C-alpha positions as CSV (number, residue, x, y, z in Angstrom):
1,M,-20.7,-82.0,-78.3
2,R,-23.2,-82.8,-81.1
3,A,-23.3,-85.1,-84.1
4,F,-25.4,-83.9,-87.0
5,R,-27.1,-85.9,-89.7
6,L,-25.6,-85.0,-93.1
7,E,-28.9,-84.9,-95.1
8,A,-31.4,-83.8,-92.4
9,R,-31.7,-81.0,-89.9
10,A,-31.2,-83.2,-86.9
11,Y,-28.6,-83.8,-84.2
12,C,-27.8,-86.1,-81.3
13,R,-25.3,-86.1,-78.5
14,Y,-21.8,-87.2,-79.6
15,A,-21.6,-89.7,-76.7
16,D,-24.9,-91.3,-77.8
17,W,-23.5,-91.5,-81.4
18,T,-20.3,-93.2,-80.4
19,A,-22.2,-95.7,-78.2
20,N,-25.1,-96.4,-80.6
21,G,-24.0,-95.3,-84.1
22,G,-26.9,-95.1,-86.5
23,H,-29.3,-96.2,-83.8
24,A,-28.6,-93.0,-81.7
25,R,-31.7,-90.8,-81.0
26,F,-31.7,-87.7,-83.2
27,Y,-33.6,-84.6,-82.5
28,G,-34.8,-82.0,-85.0
29,H,-32.8,-78.8,-85.4
30,I,-34.4,-75.7,-86.9
31,D,-31.5,-74.4,-89.0
32,T,-28.5,-76.8,-89.1
33,S,-27.8,-80.0,-90.9
34,G,-24.6,-81.9,-91.2
35,N,-24.1,-80.5,-94.7
36,D,-24.2,-77.0,-93.2
37,V,-21.6,-77.9,-90.6
38,M,-19.3,-79.4,-93.2
39,M,-19.6,-76.4,-95.5
40,K,-18.7,-74.1,-92.6
41,A,-15.7,-76.3,-91.7
42,R,-14.5,-76.3,-95.3
43,A,-14.7,-72.5,-95.5
44,M,-12.8,-72.1,-92.2
45,I,-10.0,-74.4,-93.3
46,A,-9.8,-72.7,-96.7
47,R,-9.4,-69.3,-94.9
48,E,-6.7,-70.7,-92.6
49,I,-4.8,-72.2,-95.6
50,A,-5.1,-68.8,-97.4
51,D,-3.8,-67.0,-94.3
52,G,-0.7,-69.4,-94.2
53,L,-1.7,-71.2,-91.0
54,W,-1.4,-74.6,-92.5
55,D,1.8,-76.1,-94.0
């Protein structure tokens, strides 16, 4: 699993993030930032709510 920086196109391993927090080693990622991941997650949840999958 990966953890993404919100404002930058960078990621680290989730295990490294949980162990080291902000001191985890991040690697550049060509096309995804944490903001991109959050926007996709929000859109997915909105679709599921609209489809009646959430109470």
